[in-house]
Structure formats: C-alpha cells, structure tokens
N, C-alpha and C positions, 0 to 999 in steps of 0.2 A: 488426451491422456487416457491411459488404458488401464483396464483391469478392475474388477470388483471382488471383495471378499463375501463370499456367500454364507460362510459359517458365522456363528456368533462368537463373542468374546468368551474367554474361559476363565473369567474371575467373577466371584460373587458381588453383588451390589455392596456388601457390608464392608468390603476391603477395597482399598486403591492399589493398583498394580505396583509391585516393587521390582527393582532391578533384578535381573536374571529370571523373571517369570516369563512364560511363553504365551503370547496371545495370537492365535490362528496362524501358527506357523512363523511367528516373529518373536525373537527373544529380546527382551528389554535389557539395555545394558547401561546407559547413563542418561540421568536427567540433564537436558539441555537448557530448558527454560521453563519458568512458571508464570502464567498470567493470572488475570482476574477470574477466568472461568475454566482455564485449560492447562495442560502441561505437555511438553514436547520431549520425547525421549529419542535417544539414538538406539536403533534396534537392527538386528541382524536377521535377514531371511534364512531360515534353516536349509532350505532346499538349495540355495544358490550362494549362501555366505556373503551375500552383498549387504552393505550397510545402507539403511534408510533412516528416516526420522518418522516417528509416529505421534500425531496429535491426539490426546484423550482429554475428555472433560474431567474436571476435578470431581472427586467423590460427592462432595456436597451439591454439585450442579447436576447430578444424574437424574434427578426428578424435576429439574427445571425444563419445562416444555420449550421456553423461548431459547435456551442455552442449546438444547439438542437441535432445534430447527435451525438455528444459525449455523451450528456445526455442519449439519448436512448440506445446508445451502452453500456454504463455503467450499466445502469439498466438491460438490456438484458443479459449481461454476469453474473452479480450478481444473477439474478433470476435462472440461471442455476446451481449455486453452492449452496450446502447445507452442512455446516460443523460448528461445535461449534465455531471455531476461525475464520470464515468469516461472515461479517455482513449480515444478512438474510433480503432479499427483500421480501415484502409481496404483493405489488401491483404496477402496472406500467401503466402509461398513455403514449402512444406513439404518441400523437398528436403533429405533426410537429409545431404547433403554440404555444402550451403550454405543452411541455413535462415535467413530474415530476415522482418520484416514492416515494413509502412509504416503510420504512424500520423499523426493530426493534428499539425500544426505547432504547439506549444504552448510558446514560449520562456519558461520559468519555472524559477527554482530551487525546490528541495525546501525544505520547512519546516526540515529538519534542516540544510541548508546556510545558511539564513537565521539559525538560532540560532548556528551556528558563526561567522557573520560579525557576530554581535551586533546583528542588526537587530531588537532587542527592541521598539522603538516600533511597527515595522511589523506584527509579530505581534500585539501588545497592541491597536492600533488596529482590527484586523480579526478578533479572536479569535472574537467571537460569530458572525460570518459563517463563519469557518473551521470552528468546531465543527458548525454546522448543515449546511453543504454536505457536510462529510466524513460526517456521520451520514445525511443523505439519499442520498449515493451508496452507502453501505454498506447501507442499508435495501433499496435496490433489488437490490444484488448478493446479499444473503442471500435476498430474496424470490424471486429467480431460481434459488435452489437451491445458491448457491455460498458456501463459506466461504473468505475470502481467506487466512487463516493467517499474514500477514505485514503487518499493519496497523502503521504506524509513521510518524514524521515524514519519514523519507526517502522514503516512497511517497505523499505528499501534495505535489503541485506547486501552487504559488500564484503567480499573475502579479501584476504591479504593480497591477492593477485590483482585485485581490482574488478573482479567480476560481479555483476549486480543481478539480484533476483527481486522481483515484485511479489509480495506476499499479502495474505489477509483479504479475502474475497467475501467476508461476512455480510458487508453492506452493499456489494455489488448488485446492481439491477439493469434490466434491459433498458435501452434508450427509449425515450418517448418523444414524439413529435407533438409540439403544442399547436393546436388548431383553433379555429374560432369557436368550435363546439366545445372543445376541452376548457377553453377560457370561460365559457358561458356556463358550463355545467362542472365546474372544477370540484372534484372531491378533495376533501382535506387529506394531505399526505402526511406520514410520520415523518418528522424532520430527524435525521440521524447523521452523525459524522463527528469529526473532532473539531471544536469550536476555533481553534487556532488557524484552520486551514480550509474552512468551508466557504464556498462561493456564495455571493448574494442570492442567487436563484435557488441554491440548495437550502439556505436558511429560510426563504419564503415559502419553501415547499412546492416549488414550481416542477414542471417536467424537466427532466435533465438530459443533456447530451455531452459529448466529449469535452465541451468547453468547460464544464464544471470541473472536470479532472485537470484541465489546463490552469484553471485558477489555483487550484490545490497544490499542483506541481510548481507553480510560481511562488506560492508562499513556502513551499519546502525549499526552493533554490535561495529564496531570501535568508531563510534560517541557516541553511548550509554554509553560506558565505559571509553572514554576519553574526552568527551564533545568537540571533535573537528572531522571533517571529514578526511579521510585518505589523502586528497590533499586539498591545498589552492592555489590560483592563483589570478592574478591581472586582468585576463579576462576569459571570458567563453572559448575561443579557447585554452588558455594556460591550463586551468583546464582539458579539454578534452584530450589535449595532454598528460598530466601527467598520466591520467588512461590508456593511451595507452602504454606508455613507461617507466614510472618511478615506481620504487618499493616503497611502503609506509614503513615508519619506523615502527617497532613493536609496538603494543598498549602499552606494558608494559613500554616502554621508556617514555610515557606521564603520564601513571598512574602507579606508582610502586606497587600499591596494587594488580595489575593483575598478574596472573601466566604466566609463560613463555609458558606452554602448551596451554593456551587459546590464547596467542599472536600467536603461531604457527598455531592454527587452523584458526584464523582470516586471517593470511597471505595466508593459504591454499585457503581459500574461495576467496581471491582476486587475485589468480593467473592470469597472463595476458592471457594465453592460456586456453580456457574452458577445454581442455583435461587434464589440470593439477589440476582442481578443483574436489571436489566431484562430482560424477556422478549424484547424486540426493539429495534431502533434507532428504531422509531416512538415507543416509550415514552421513549427518550432525547430525542427532538425535542421531546415534549411538555414534558419537564422543563426543557429549554433555553428554551422559549418563556416560562417564568414566573419565571426567576431571573436575578440579576445575576452576572457573573463577577468584575467588579472594583468595589470600593467606589466610590461617587460616580457611577456611571453610572445612567441612568434604568431603573427597574424594567420588565421586559418582561411585557406581557399580550397574547399574540398568539393 
C-alpha cells in the first residue's frame, strides 16, 4: 500500500474535526462509523476528487498513548498488505499527536452488523463466497508473515455485491516459531483478542502462527451460519475456559439446513490443538471447494 502524508493535520487538539473541514488535502464529508476509540469519515481528495475513508482518533483519545500506538500500528501493517480482500490503505499520518490514515472507500456493513439486523438471507446467499474470500485474504496475510489475532464477523466488510474486505490490524503481530528455548525462557505475553473467537494458544499467551487465525475464522463461520458463537458463558473467564477445554456442538445442531460435512469442517477449524487444525488457509480453501454448506445446493468440484 502506497503513500504517506508528510504534513500534520490542520485542526487544533481542542476541537474534533467536523464535516466539510479539510485535513491535509482531504475534505471530510460524512461520518460513516464511530467506534470506542475512533471515527471513520468519508472524505474527498481535493486534488483528484476521489472518495476515500479516513480513520481518526476520537478527541478524548488524542492524549492516550496506547490508542495512538495502536492506530499507527494498524495503519503500518495495513499499508504493507495489498490484496483484493484486504482493505487498502492509501496514506498514513504517523504524528503521535494526531495519527490517522486514509483507506479505500468501501461503503459496506460488517457481517456482524448484518447478523444483528437479521439479514440472514443476504449472508446465506453469499456464504460460500464469503468463506472463500475471507480465507483467501487470510491466506495472503499469513503468507506475508502476519497473524491477524482478531478475526471475527465484525472485521469482515461485505458490500451489496458480495465483495469482502478484511479490516482492523490493530492486534496483528508477526508470526513466532515456538522453539525449545522459547518454551524454556518464555516471557509473559499480553493476551489480546475478542473472547468469543480466541484460540486456546492465544488465550494461553503462546507464540502464534496462522492456525490461531484459522481457529478464529472457524468461530466466525460458526456464528455466521448459526447466529450464535461456538460458546456462551456468564463471564469472560468462563468463556475463555470453554475455548480451552470444551468441544462445541456441531453447527448443524443449531441450524438443520447446514450439511454435516460443513459442520465437520468447522469443528476441524476449531480443534483445541493447533496441530489438529488445517495447516494453512490454503487447505481450508481446498476443503471449501469440495463441500456443500447448505443442504440442497449444488456440490462443488473446483
């Protein structure tokens, strides 16, 4: 991904940017989404009149060093990735006072939002394509040496045409190979992620490779096809413990329209030991090419 913005933003710390304000040659137009630490605006580049999206920290987070660091890290990782199923970042401001980045304009809701809005038919009709696009994008990201660490329906955007983009690289980290010495002299790692989708090794703070993302991907497919995560619990600690020790019910138990072969694949993705999961997303794609997700659909031989 190309381009850095070398100049600083043109708004004071005491005010938050409003629509129609210009920041480094980009005119803010519409507020698209507000998160816990940031907002995303639709913007227009004045020199080219092209539309982009700009992610900015909330005003109250501008002095938060961790929020600034994560913003810069997310943008830096995203800039290094270039794939049709990964959101493309065009420009980055690494200013520690006002970090932001500019990405492709992709007006689409996340798959999580579509589930909350009960757009089940939309998801079902595109499920095979969704599975394959997400796996293809993740195969590229893992092959590039990165573990996403936060694969979940919230971080898959799908537009009305069914095109998918993977977003949010704030927790992404370089893959680590676990060796004898790393086990003997293991330093305590910060455990981060979303509890409903975290792999057992991620919960334990172990070195991670792409199989951690495969687990989270499996948990996402489970939810997208059953409208419920693999595990539910009364507390975060209980939920994490279930990921470590409890086997989930096959997805077709919750949704009889699902095939048993798809349920078997999802449970394979959710194996407790990473050695028991597919070795890579390429293996996942091979499996998806030969199975049916829903009963009644045409068998796939690709």
